[in-house]
N, C-alpha and C positions, 0 to 999 in steps of 0.2 A: 250914233257913233261914226266918227270920221273914217273914211276909207283907208287912211294911213294906219289908224289904230286897228281896224279890222284885219289889214294885211299883216301887221305885227302879231296879232293874236293867232291868225292862221299859221304863221311861220313857227311860232312856239309850239302849237299843237302838232304840226307836222314833224318838228324836230323831236319831240317826245315820243311820237309814234315810230319814227325811224330809228331812234337811238334811246329806247326807254331806259330810264334810270332804275336801278335796283331790280333788274329783271333776272331773278335767280331764286332758288329755294333756300330756305333757312332750315337747317337740321335742328331737331330737338326743340322746336318752338311750337307756337300755336299756328293753326292754319284753318282756313275756311274756303269753300268753293262757291263761286257765283256763276249764274247763267242768265243771259238775256235772250229768251226764245224768239223775240221779235226780230233781232238781227244776227243772232248766233254767237254773240260775245260769250266767251268762257274765260274765267279768271280764278286763280287761286292766290289768296293773300296770305303771306307768312309774317308772323310777328315773334319777336323775342322780347319778353318783358323782364324788367329788372326793378324790383322794389317799387312797383306801381307806375313805372315809366316805360316808354317804348324805346328799348335799346337798339332795336333794328326792325326794319320793315322792308318787305320785298313782295314781288308778285311774279307770276308766270301765267301765260295764257295767250289766247288769240282773240282778236276782235277788230272792230273798226278803229279808225284813228282817234276818235273821241274817247272811246273806252280805254285804249292803251295810254293815251296822253293823260287822262284823268288818273289812272292807276299810278303812272310814273310820277306825276306831280303830287299825288296823295302820299306816296311813300316818302318823298323828300320832305313833305310838310309835317308829317306826324313824328318823324324820328326825334327823339330827345324830349318829346312832350309827355306830361303825365297823362294818365288815362282820362282824367277830368278835362284837361286842356284839349286833348284829341276829340273828346265827345263834343265839347263846345265848338271846335272847328268844324266837325261834321255838321252840326246844326246850322252854323253860319253858311257853310258851303251849300247845303241843301236848300236853305232859304234863298241864296243867291241864284241858283239855277232854276228854281221854281217860281221866282218873283215874276210879276207881269213884265212883258218885254220893254215897256216904256219906263219902268222904274230904273233909277240910276243904280248901277251895280255897286255892291258893297266892296270896299277895297280889301281884298284878301291876298294881296301880293301876287305871286305868280299864278295862284289859283284863279285869279280874276279873268284869265284868258278864256276860261270856260263859261263865262257869264253869257256869252252869245247863244248858247244852246237853248236858252229859254225861249228864243224866237222860233224854235223848231221842237215842239213838244215831244215828238217821237225820239229825238236825240237826248232828251233829259235822262231817260233811262240808261242810255249808254254812258253818260257822265256820272250817274249815280251808282252804277253797279259796283265799282271798286270800293266805294265808301260803305255801302251796305254790307259788302263782303268783309271789309275791315271790321265793322262793328260785330259781325258774327264771329270773327277770329278773336276779338277781345273777349267776347262772352263765351268762347270755346263751345259754340253750338255745333253739333255734329249733324248738319243738314246742308243741302245745297240751297243757297240763297237765290231766289228768282226775282226778276223785276216785274213779274206778272202777279 
């Protein structure tokens, strides 16, 4: 990856960390909590579903820049999608961040900025936390999701 592209990716991640999108609670919706004990990331993902589609998605919590940026980008990406489309996106995203570092990243639009975490295995859990918590909110699981 070129240094210009890496700098762009870093800037997008830092922007979503400093000014996370959809950083709020949703009343009367589904929610799930996630925790990454390795670095202390804690997140709550909120969803409002309407006829099998994600009408709204948001999150609250604290964590590292990767964790917050991933949650911010995730909420933007899943809004308006059906549950099946969001699940397929989850699978593609998870595949992208867990692929071997030398593999070309799948084009997932803005989510592709997180493809670099696969070079740092310890950071993969930071990027994946919001997504696993999102899945728990969809399934209305009443448990804290952990990356361990």
